[in-house]
C-alpha positions as CSV (number, residue, x, y, z in Angstrom):
1,M,17.4,-36.6,2.9
2,D,17.2,-33.7,0.5
3,D,13.4,-33.6,0.2
4,L,11.8,-30.5,1.7
5,E,8.2,-30.0,2.5
6,T,6.3,-26.9,1.1
7,R,5.3,-26.2,4.8
8,E,9.0,-25.8,5.7
9,L,9.6,-23.5,2.7
10,R,6.6,-21.4,3.6
11,Y,7.9,-21.1,7.2
12,F,11.3,-20.1,6.0
13,V,10.1,-17.5,3.5
14,A,7.9,-15.9,6.1
15,V,10.9,-15.4,8.5
16,A,13.2,-14.4,5.7
17,E,10.8,-11.7,4.4
18,E,9.8,-10.4,7.8
19,L,13.3,-10.8,9.4
20,H,11.4,-11.2,12.7
21,F,10.2,-14.4,14.2
22,G,7.2,-12.8,16.0
23,R,5.9,-11.1,12.9
24,A,6.5,-14.2,10.8
25,A,4.6,-16.3,13.3
26,D,1.6,-13.9,13.2
27,R,1.6,-13.9,9.4
28,L,1.6,-17.8,9.4
29,G,-1.0,-18.0,12.2
30,I,1.2,-20.1,14.4
31,A,3.0,-19.6,17.7
32,Q,6.6,-18.4,17.7
33,P,8.3,-21.3,19.5
34,P,7.3,-24.0,17.0
35,L,8.3,-21.7,14.2
36,S,11.8,-21.2,15.7
37,R,12.1,-25.0,16.2
38,A,11.1,-25.6,12.5
39,I,13.7,-23.2,11.2
40,R,16.4,-24.8,13.4
41,R,15.4,-28.3,12.1
42,L,15.6,-27.0,8.6
43,E,19.1,-25.7,9.1
44,R,20.2,-29.0,10.6
45,R,18.7,-31.0,7.7
46,L,20.5,-28.7,5.1
47,G,23.7,-28.5,7.1
48,V,24.0,-24.8,6.7
49,Q,23.1,-21.7,8.7
50,L,20.3,-19.8,7.0
51,L,19.8,-16.9,9.5
52,D,22.1,-14.8,11.7
53,R,20.4,-14.1,15.0
54,D,21.6,-11.6,17.6
55,R,20.1,-9.0,19.9
56,R,19.7,-6.6,17.0
57,G,17.5,-8.9,15.1
58,V,17.6,-11.5,12.3
59,A,19.6,-11.3,9.0
60,L,19.9,-13.7,6.1
61,T,23.2,-15.5,5.5
62,D,24.4,-16.1,1.9
63,A,22.9,-19.5,2.1
64,G,19.7,-18.0,3.4
65,R,19.5,-15.6,0.4
66,V,19.9,-18.5,-2.0
67,L,17.2,-20.6,-0.3
68,L,14.8,-17.6,-0.2
69,R,15.1,-17.2,-4.0
70,E,14.8,-20.9,-4.7
71,A,12.0,-21.4,-2.1
72,R,9.9,-18.6,-3.7
73,T,10.3,-20.2,-7.1
74,A,9.3,-23.6,-5.8
75,L,6.3,-22.3,-3.9
76,D,5.2,-20.2,-6.9
77,A,5.5,-23.4,-9.1
78,V,3.3,-25.3,-6.7
79,A,0.7,-22.5,-6.5
80,A,0.7,-22.1,-10.3
81,A,0.2,-25.9,-10.8
82,V,-2.9,-25.7,-8.6
83,R,-4.3,-22.6,-10.2
84,R,-3.7,-23.6,-13.8
85,T,-5.2,-27.1,-13.2
86,R,-8.4,-25.5,-11.8
87,R,-8.6,-23.0,-14.6
88,A,-8.2,-25.8,-17.2
89,G,-11.4,-27.2,-15.9
90,D,-13.2,-23.9,-16.6
91,P,-13.2,-23.1,-20.3
92,K,-15.3,-20.0,-19.8
93,R,-12.8,-18.3,-17.5
94,P,-11.3,-15.0,-18.6
95,L,-7.7,-14.4,-19.3
96,V,-5.9,-12.5,-16.5
97,L,-3.6,-9.8,-17.8
98,A,-1.3,-8.2,-15.1
99,S,0.0,-4.7,-15.5
100,K,1.6,-2.1,-13.2
101,A,-1.0,0.4,-12.2
102,G,-0.5,3.6,-14.2
103,A,2.0,2.1,-16.7
104,S,1.5,1.7,-20.4
105,H,-2.0,3.0,-20.0
106,E,-2.7,3.9,-23.7
107,L,-1.0,0.7,-25.0
108,L,-3.1,-1.4,-22.6
109,R,-6.3,0.4,-23.7
110,R,-5.6,-0.2,-27.4
111,L,-4.6,-3.8,-26.7
112,L,-7.9,-4.5,-25.0
113,D,-9.9,-2.8,-27.8
114,A,-8.0,-4.7,-30.5
115,H,-8.4,-8.1,-28.8
116,A,-12.1,-7.6,-28.1
117,G,-12.6,-7.1,-31.8
118,E,-11.1,-10.5,-32.7
119,P,-13.7,-13.2,-33.5
120,G,-14.1,-15.6,-30.5
121,A,-11.7,-13.6,-28.3
122,A,-11.7,-14.7,-24.7
123,P,-12.7,-12.1,-22.2
124,V,-9.8,-10.4,-20.4
125,E,-9.6,-9.5,-16.8
126,V,-7.1,-6.7,-16.0
127,L,-5.1,-7.2,-12.7
128,L,-3.4,-4.0,-11.8
129,C,-0.4,-4.4,-9.4
130,E,2.5,-2.5,-7.9
131,V,6.0,-2.1,-9.2
132,G,7.7,-5.4,-10.0
133,E,4.8,-7.7,-9.1
134,Q,4.0,-8.9,-12.6
135,A,6.7,-11.6,-12.6
136,R,5.4,-13.1,-9.3
137,L,1.8,-13.1,-10.6
138,L,2.8,-15.0,-13.7
139,R,5.0,-17.5,-11.9
140,D,2.4,-18.4,-9.3
141,G,-0.4,-18.7,-11.8
142,R,-2.5,-15.7,-10.7
143,A,-1.9,-14.1,-14.2
144,D,-1.8,-15.6,-17.7
145,V,0.0,-12.8,-19.4
146,A,1.6,-9.5,-18.3
147,L,2.8,-6.2,-19.6
148,M,6.3,-5.6,-18.3
149,H,9.2,-3.3,-18.9
150,H,12.8,-4.1,-19.8
151,P,15.3,-3.5,-18.2
152,F,13.4,-2.9,-15.0
153,D,11.2,-6.0,-14.6
154,D,12.3,-9.6,-14.0
155,L,11.8,-11.3,-17.4
156,A,13.9,-14.4,-16.7
157,G,12.3,-17.5,-17.9
158,F,9.3,-15.9,-19.7
159,D,8.5,-15.9,-23.4
160,T,8.1,-12.2,-24.5
161,E,7.2,-10.0,-27.5
162,E,8.5,-6.5,-27.7
163,L,5.7,-3.9,-28.2
164,H,7.0,-0.4,-27.7
165,V,10.2,1.5,-26.9
166,E,10.2,4.9,-25.3
167,G,12.3,7.4,-23.3
168,Q,12.0,8.2,-19.6
169,V,10.9,11.3,-17.7
170,A,11.6,12.6,-14.2
171,I,8.5,13.2,-12.1
172,L,9.1,16.2,-9.9
173,P,7.1,18.4,-7.5
174,A,5.6,21.2,-9.5
175,G,7.2,23.9,-7.4
176,H,10.7,22.6,-7.6
177,P,13.2,24.7,-9.7
178,L,14.0,21.6,-11.9
179,A,10.3,21.4,-12.9
180,S,10.7,24.5,-15.2
181,R,13.5,22.8,-17.2
182,D,12.8,21.5,-20.7
183,Q,15.0,18.5,-20.2
184,L,17.3,16.9,-17.6
185,T,20.2,14.4,-17.4
186,L,20.6,11.4,-15.1
187,A,23.4,13.2,-13.3
188,E,21.2,16.1,-12.6
189,V,18.3,14.1,-11.1
190,R,20.7,11.9,-9.1
191,D,22.4,15.0,-7.5
192,V,19.5,16.9,-6.0
193,P,20.3,17.3,-2.2
194,D,16.8,18.4,-1.3
195,L,15.0,15.8,-3.5
196,P,16.6,12.3,-3.3
197,I,15.3,9.6,-5.6
198,A,12.9,7.1,-4.0
199,R,14.0,3.6,-3.3
200,W,12.1,0.5,-4.2
201,P,12.6,-2.9,-2.4
202,R,14.8,-5.5,-4.0
203,L,13.5,-9.0,-4.7
204,D,14.5,-10.1,-1.3
205,G,12.5,-7.3,0.3
206,T,15.6,-5.2,1.4
207,Y,16.2,-1.7,0.2
208,P,19.3,-0.4,-1.6
209,D,21.4,2.2,0.3
210,G,20.6,5.8,-0.3
211,P,19.1,8.9,1.2
212,G,15.8,8.6,-0.6
213,P,12.6,7.5,1.1
214,E,11.6,3.8,1.1
215,V,8.4,3.2,-0.9
216,R,6.3,0.1,-1.7
217,T,3.3,1.5,-3.6
218,Q,2.6,4.0,-6.3
219,S,0.2,5.9,-4.0
220,Q,3.0,6.4,-1.4
221,L,5.3,7.6,-4.1
222,A,2.8,10.0,-5.7
223,Q,2.1,11.7,-2.4
224,L,5.8,11.9,-1.4
225,V,6.6,13.6,-4.8
226,A,3.6,16.0,-4.3
227,L,5.0,16.9,-0.8
228,G,8.4,17.7,-2.2
229,R,10.2,14.8,-0.5
230,T,11.3,12.7,-3.5
231,L,11.5,12.3,-7.3
232,L,11.5,9.4,-9.6
233,V,12.5,8.5,-13.2
234,I,10.0,6.4,-15.1
235,P,9.0,5.5,-18.7
236,A,7.2,8.4,-20.3
237,S,3.9,6.5,-20.7
238,S,3.7,5.7,-17.0
239,R,3.0,9.4,-16.2
240,A,-0.7,8.6,-16.6
241,W,-1.0,8.6,-12.8
242,Q,0.5,12.1,-12.3
243,W,-1.1,14.4,-9.8
244,P,-1.8,18.1,-10.4
245,E,1.2,18.7,-8.1
246,H,3.6,16.8,-10.4
247,V,5.6,17.8,-13.5
248,A,7.2,15.4,-16.0
249,V,10.5,16.5,-17.5
250,P,12.3,14.3,-20.2
251,V,15.6,12.7,-19.0
252,V,17.6,12.8,-22.2
253,D,20.3,10.2,-21.4
254,A,18.1,7.7,-19.4
255,P,18.1,4.2,-20.9
256,E,15.2,3.5,-23.1
257,A,12.3,1.4,-21.7
258,T,10.9,-1.4,-23.7
259,T,7.3,-2.6,-23.0
260,V,6.8,-6.3,-23.6
261,I,4.0,-8.7,-23.3
262,A,5.2,-11.8,-21.3
263,W,3.7,-15.2,-20.6
264,P,4.9,-18.5,-19.1
265,P,7.2,-20.5,-21.4
266,G,5.7,-23.5,-23.2
267,S,2.1,-22.2,-22.8
268,R,-0.3,-24.2,-25.1
269,S,-3.3,-21.8,-24.4
270,Q,-4.9,-20.7,-27.6
271,A,-6.5,-17.8,-25.7
272,V,-3.0,-16.6,-24.6
273,A,-1.7,-17.0,-28.1
274,S,-4.6,-14.9,-29.5
275,L,-4.0,-12.1,-27.0
276,V,-0.2,-12.1,-27.9
277,R,-1.1,-11.9,-31.6
278,S,-3.3,-8.9,-30.8
279,A,-0.5,-7.2,-28.9
280,A,2.0,-7.9,-31.7
281,G,-0.3,-6.3,-34.2
282,L,0.1,-3.0,-32.2
283,R,3.9,-3.2,-32.2
284,D,4.5,-0.9,-35.0
285,A,1.9,1.7,-34.0
286,A,3.2,4.4,-31.7
287,P,0.9,4.9,-28.6
288,R,-1.1,8.1,-28.7
289,P,-0.3,10.5,-25.8
290,P,-3.3,11.3,-23.6
291,E,-3.8,14.9,-24.9
292,G,-2.5,14.9,-28.4
293,P,1.0,15.2,-29.8
294,E,3.7,16.8,-27.5
295,P,6.7,18.7,-29.0
296,D,10.1,17.2,-28.5
297,G,11.7,18.3,-25.2
298,A,8.4,19.6,-23.8
299,H,7.6,19.0,-20.2
300,T,4.1,18.5,-18.8
301,R,2.1,19.4,-15.7
302,A,-0.5,16.9,-14.8
303,A,-4.1,18.1,-14.9
304,G,-5.6,15.3,-12.9
305,P,-5.3,11.4,-13.0
306,G,-4.7,10.2,-16.5
307,R,-4.3,13.7,-18.1
308,A,-1.4,16.0,-18.9
309,D,-1.6,19.6,-20.3
310,D,1.1,20.6,-22.7
311,R,3.3,23.4,-21.3
312,G,6.1,23.1,-23.9
């Protein structure tokens, strides 16, 4: 029988993400022996080995990586069906707009203002998240729409409208020699022995190889940059979260970043359509920088959260 229960998928995802049966059992609130038995039964039913187990720990097989991706999608779809069904019964509920904390701040502010001025506009609740979480929030129904960035975010399967295209900057410790430069190249920021680029987890929770520190949150990253332990390259508008100890320097050959508004395909929500129209109306208007126009090639030192003083 090919049918799988959502409980089995939840069990497997917990083990696959934790790569440790004890931690997965704690996360699920069950004992470890029945969890181990459930995973073995799942492997027998599917006729494949999902996990490699040895003294060093647990690792996903190729089949396990496929099931992890598909299981997340299936569980998200079930969760989304429940959430959207409940929301459909509450016509006064606000729209939930997901956005990466600190990203596209000025565009987000203008979008909220423009939408609020529309007759009969639904209220909007902003859900700020960490890097790469918007897709999951849309797929599992916790968000109705999201601001996302191409080519960095997972846009597969969503309907989108492009809103803004911009360059990228390197965020550096203020005292580092590169912080005094007017511009940098990708080769230069990738070859700084004392300042390796931070590493974010992949979709399966593992980190790419490299010397840079492993990070999961913007706050971790901000502090590591301020301590002189790492740097990062981000869309220019995302520097709204800079600390006073940070400097932003344009990276002239970095790929352009495109901000899009995304929503689940086939949506029939008039409220979602109205918010998307408001966003599209801003598409041809360039976002205003936090402290007025900045000369081409200038670099900025942060002057507190959400501000940047021109030093160009």
